[in-house]
C-alpha positions in Angstrom: 24.5 -29.4 -13.3 25.4 -33.0 -12.4 28.3 -33.6 -10.0 29.3 -36.6 -12.1 29.1 -35.4 -15.7 29.4 -37.7 -18.7 32.2 -37.5 -21.2 30.4 -36.1 -24.2 33.0 -36.4 -27.0 35.1 -38.9 -28.8 38.8 -39.6 -28.7 41.4 -38.6 -26.1 40.4 -37.6 -22.6 41.1 -33.9 -22.1 44.3 -32.9 -20.2 42.4 -31.6 -17.2 40.8 -34.9 -16.7 44.0 -36.8 -17.2 45.7 -34.7 -14.5 42.7 -34.6 -12.1 41.8 -38.3 -12.3 43.9 -40.6 -14.5 47.4 -39.6 -13.3 46.3 -39.9 -9.7 45.9 -43.7 -10.0 49.3 -45.1 -11.1 50.1 -47.9 -8.6 53.3 -47.9 -6.6 56.2 -45.6 -7.2 59.3 -47.5 -8.5 62.8 -46.2 -8.9 63.1 -48.1 -12.2 60.4 -45.9 -13.8 62.4 -43.1 -15.4 59.5 -41.4 -17.1 55.9 -42.4 -16.5 52.6 -40.8 -17.6 52.8 -37.1 -18.3 51.0 -34.7 -20.6 52.5 -34.6 -24.1 54.8 -37.6 -23.7 54.5 -40.4 -26.2 56.1 -43.3 -24.4 57.3 -44.4 -21.0 61.0 -45.0 -20.1 61.9 -47.7 -17.7 65.1 -49.4 -16.5 65.4 -53.1 -16.8 68.7 -54.2 -15.4 71.4 -52.5 -17.5 69.0 -51.7 -20.3 66.7 -48.7 -20.8 63.3 -49.7 -22.3 60.9 -47.4 -24.1 57.2 -48.5 -24.1 54.1 -47.2 -25.8 50.5 -48.2 -26.1 47.7 -47.0 -28.4 44.3 -48.2 -29.6 42.9 -48.0 -33.2 39.3 -47.1 -32.9 38.3 -44.8 -35.7 39.5 -46.8 -38.7 37.7 -49.7 -40.4 40.0 -50.9 -43.2 43.5 -51.1 -41.8 43.3 -51.5 -38.1 46.1 -54.0 -37.8 48.5 -52.0 -40.0 47.8 -48.8 -38.1 48.1 -50.4 -34.6 51.7 -51.5 -35.4 52.8 -48.2 -37.0 51.1 -45.8 -34.4 52.7 -47.6 -31.5 56.1 -47.8 -33.3 55.9 -44.1 -34.0 55.6 -43.3 -30.3 58.7 -45.4 -29.5 60.6 -43.8 -32.4 59.9 -40.3 -31.1 62.3 -41.2 -28.3 65.0 -41.8 -31.0 64.6 -45.5 -30.3 64.1 -48.3 -32.8 61.0 -50.4 -32.1 61.6 -54.1 -31.4 58.7 -56.0 -29.8 54.9 -55.7 -30.3 51.9 -57.1 -28.5 48.3 -56.6 -29.4 44.7 -57.0 -28.1 42.1 -57.7 -30.7 38.5 -56.9 -29.7 36.0 -58.2 -32.3 32.3 -57.6 -32.8 29.9 -60.5 -32.5 29.5 -62.2 -35.8 33.0 -61.5 -37.0 34.1 -63.9 -39.7 37.4 -65.8 -39.5 38.5 -64.0 -42.7 38.4 -60.7 -40.8 40.6 -62.1 -38.1 43.1 -63.3 -40.7 43.1 -60.0 -42.5 43.9 -58.1 -39.3 46.6 -60.5 -38.3 48.1 -60.4 -41.8 48.2 -56.6 -41.5 50.0 -56.7 -38.2 52.5 -59.3 -39.5 53.2 -57.2 -42.7 53.7 -53.9 -40.8 55.9 -55.6 -38.1 58.1 -57.3 -40.8 58.6 -54.0 -42.6 59.8 -52.4 -39.3 61.9 -55.4 -38.2 59.6 -55.9 -35.2 58.7 -59.2 -33.6 55.1 -59.9 -32.4 55.7 -61.5 -29.1 52.3 -61.8 -27.3 48.6 -60.7 -27.4 45.0 -61.5 -26.9 41.9 -61.8 -29.2 38.3 -62.0 -28.2 34.7 -61.4 -29.4 33.3 -58.5 -27.4 29.6 -57.7 -27.1 28.6 -54.1 -28.0 31.2 -53.4 -30.7 30.3 -52.2 -34.2 33.7 -52.8 -35.7 37.1 -54.3 -34.7 39.3 -52.5 -32.2 43.0 -53.2 -31.9 45.0 -52.1 -28.9 48.8 -52.3 -29.4 51.9 -52.1 -27.2 55.4 -51.5 -28.6 58.8 -51.8 -26.8 62.2 -50.7 -27.9 65.7 -50.5 -26.2 67.5 -47.2 -26.0 71.1 -47.8 -27.2 73.6 -46.7 -24.5 70.6 -45.4 -22.5 70.2 -42.4 -24.9 66.8 -41.0 -25.8 64.9 -37.8 -26.2 61.5 -36.8 -24.7 58.8 -34.2 -25.5 59.7 -32.4 -22.3 63.1 -31.0 -23.3 62.0 -28.5 -25.9 63.5 -25.1 -25.0 62.8 -21.4 -26.0 64.7 -20.5 -29.2 64.5 -24.1 -30.5 63.3 -24.3 -34.0 60.3 -26.4 -35.0 60.3 -28.8 -37.9 57.3 -30.7 -39.3 57.7 -33.7 -41.6 55.4 -34.7 -44.5 52.6 -32.2 -43.8 49.2 -31.9 -42.1 46.5 -34.5 -41.5 48.3 -37.6 -43.0 46.5 -40.4 -41.2 43.0 -38.7 -41.2 43.3 -38.2 -44.9 44.1 -41.9 -45.5 41.3 -43.1 -43.2 38.6 -40.9 -44.7 39.7 -41.8 -48.3 39.6 -45.5 -47.4 36.4 -45.6 -45.3 34.4 -43.1 -47.4 35.9 -44.1 -50.7 32.7 -44.3 -52.7 31.1 -41.1 -51.5 34.3 -39.1 -51.9 35.0 -40.4 -55.3 31.7 -39.1 -56.6 32.6 -35.6 -55.4 36.4 -35.5 -55.9 37.1 -38.1 -58.5 38.7 -41.6 -58.3 42.2 -40.3 -58.9 42.4 -37.9 -56.0 40.8 -40.4 -53.6 43.2 -43.1 -54.6 46.1 -40.8 -54.0 44.7 -39.9 -50.6 44.3 -43.5 -49.7 48.0 -44.1 -50.5 48.8 -41.7 -47.6 48.8 -44.9 -45.5 52.2 -45.5 -47.0 53.4 -42.3 -45.2 52.1 -43.4 -41.7 55.5 -44.5 -40.3 57.8 -41.9 -38.8 60.4 -44.4 -37.7 62.9 -43.5 -40.4 62.8 -39.8 -39.9 62.8 -40.0 -36.1 65.8 -42.2 -36.0 67.5 -40.0 -38.6 66.8 -36.9 -36.6 68.1 -38.4 -33.4 71.3 -39.6 -35.0 71.9 -36.3 -36.8 72.0 -34.4 -33.5 70.8 -31.1 -32.2 67.3 -32.5 -31.5 65.9 -31.6 -28.1 62.4 -33.1 -28.4 60.1 -35.0 -30.8 56.4 -35.6 -30.7 54.0 -37.7 -32.8 50.8 -35.6 -33.5 48.1 -38.2 -33.5 44.6 -37.4 -32.2 43.9 -33.6 -32.4 46.3 -33.4 -35.4 49.1 -30.9 -35.7 47.2 -28.4 -33.5 46.9 -31.0 -30.7 50.4 -32.2 -31.1 51.9 -28.7 -30.7 49.9 -28.1 -27.6 50.9 -31.5 -26.2 54.6 -30.7 -26.8 54.2 -27.3 -25.1 52.4 -29.0 -22.2 55.2 -31.5 -21.7 58.0 -28.9 -21.8 56.2 -26.0 -20.1 56.8 -23.7 -23.1 55.0 -21.7 -25.8 55.4 -21.6 -29.5 54.8 -19.5 -32.6 54.1 -21.3 -35.9 53.3 -19.8 -39.3 50.1 -20.9 -41.1 51.8 -20.5 -44.5 54.5 -23.0 -43.5 52.1 -25.7 -42.3 51.9 -27.6 -45.6 48.5 -29.1 -46.3 48.6 -31.7 -49.1 46.1 -31.0 -52.0 44.3 -34.3 -51.2 43.9 -33.4 -47.5 42.7 -29.9 -48.3 40.0 -31.1 -50.6 38.7 -33.9 -48.3 38.6 -31.5 -45.4 36.6 -29.1 -47.5 34.0 -31.7 -48.4 33.6 -32.7 -44.7 33.8 -29.1 -43.4 36.7 -29.9 -41.0 39.9 -28.2 -40.0 43.0 -29.9 -41.4 45.1 -28.8 -38.4 42.7 -30.7 -36.1 42.7 -33.9 -38.2 44.7 -36.9 -36.8 48.1 -36.8 -38.3 50.1 -39.9 -37.6 52.8 -39.9 -40.3 53.8 -36.4 -39.4 56.6 -35.7 -36.9 57.2 -32.6 -34.8 60.9 -32.0 -34.1 62.3 -29.3 -31.8 66.0 -28.6 -32.7 68.6 -26.2 -31.4 69.1 -22.9 -33.1 72.1 -22.2 -35.2 73.1 -24.6 -38.0 71.4 -27.6 -36.5 68.0 -27.1 -38.2 69.6 -26.6 -41.6 71.7 -29.8 -41.1 68.7 -31.8 -40.1 66.5 -30.5 -43.0 69.4 -31.4 -45.4 69.7 -34.9 -43.9 66.0 -35.5 -44.1 65.9 -34.4 -47.7 68.7 -36.9 -48.4 66.6 -39.6 -46.9 63.7 -38.7 -49.1 61.6 -37.2 -46.3 59.7 -33.9 -46.9 60.3 -31.5 -44.0 59.5 -27.9 -43.3 60.6 -25.4 -40.7 57.3 -24.1 -39.3 58.2 -21.8 -36.4 60.0 -21.8 -33.0 59.6 -22.7 -29.4 59.0 -19.6 -27.2 58.7 -18.9 -23.4 55.5 -20.0 -21.8 54.3 -16.4 -21.2 54.5 -15.6 -24.9 51.6 -17.9 -25.6 50.8 -20.5 -28.2 50.6 -18.5 -31.4 49.5 -19.2 -35.0 50.6 -16.4 -37.3 47.9 -16.2 -40.1 48.8 -15.7 -43.7 47.7 -12.0 -43.4 50.2 -11.4 -40.5 47.6 -11.5 -37.8 48.5 -13.5 -34.7 45.9 -15.6 -32.9 46.0 -18.3 -30.2 46.2 -21.7 -31.9 43.0 -23.6 -31.3 43.2 -26.6 -28.9 41.1 -29.4 -30.3 38.3 -30.6 -28.0 38.0 -33.8 -30.2 39.8 -34.9 -33.3 38.0 -33.8 -36.5 38.1 -37.3 -37.8 35.2 -38.1 -35.5 33.3 -35.0 -36.8 33.9 -36.2 -40.4 32.8 -39.8 -39.7 29.6 -38.6 -38.1 28.6 -36.9 -41.4 26.6 -38.4 -44.2 27.8 -37.4 -47.7 
C-alpha cells in the first residue's frame, strides 16, 4: 500500500485527516483567536478590539443552478449557528473556460438577492476563469458580530440535553437534485413533485430559527448539518462536545419529496446534504417545550428527535422496530453518489 495515498472520495475531508494534517498547519497562535478550527464547529470566533466577530467560510461545488444563492445562505447559516446575525460577505468566483458573461451576471445577481434578503453587505471578493473546471465554483466567507460578546458553539452540548431538528431531513440535497436533474426526475416522479422539491431552496436559510432559538434561551449548542446530512451533523456535534447521542428514526421527519427522490437514486436521506435543517441542543426541563412553541409561532417546523448522552453510551439510532444500532458516519455525502448516476 502506498505511503502517500490519494483521497478517493468527494466532499469533506474525513475527521482523522483534518486532525492529523490540516489542524497542524494553522499559522501563529494569537490571543485574539477565541475559537479556531475544531471538529464539528461551524465558525471561528475572534476578538477585534471590543467586538467579538464570528467568521465562516464554505464552497459550493456540487450545485449547478443556484451557486451564488447557496454560497450566501450556507455561509450565513454557519454564522447564525452561533446565535449571531450575519453582516458582511465576501466571495471568490471560479469560472470554467468559455463561461459567458450572462453566467457571471446570473451568479452575482443570486449573491445580491440572497444578501439583500438577509440584510448582508457584499464587501469584497474575487472572480477569475480557472482552467480545468467543468462548472462554476463559488467560495464564500461570512462575518457577524456577537452582540455583547454572547454566542453559542457546537462544543457545549451536554448529556441530558434534548435534541431538536428543524424542517426535516435532506433539505438542500433534495433541492439540488430536483433542480439539476429536473427532466429525468420529472419523467419518473411527475412535474408536480419535482417542482415542490425544487422549492426546497426557499427553506435553505436557518438564520431566523437560529436567532430565535438563541434569544429564547436554554440553548447549549447549535449545528448546521451540511455535507453528510443529518447523520454527519449529529456526529460532528458529538465530536465537538465529546458526547454521545440517541436519536429516534421515527422522529427524523423525511419530507415526501425527499423520500421519493432518494428512492430513485438509491441513496440514504440521512446522509444527504441538509443545509436548511438546524440541530439544536437545549437544556432539559421546560426549555425544549418553550423553544418548540416559539419556533412554531415563527412558522418553523421543528421536532424533538432525541437527546445528548455520555460519550461511553455511543451514538445510537433507535430504529422504528425498537432495535438500537450505531448511526452510520458518512464517508462521503450521498449527493455525490446521486450525481454520479445516470437516470
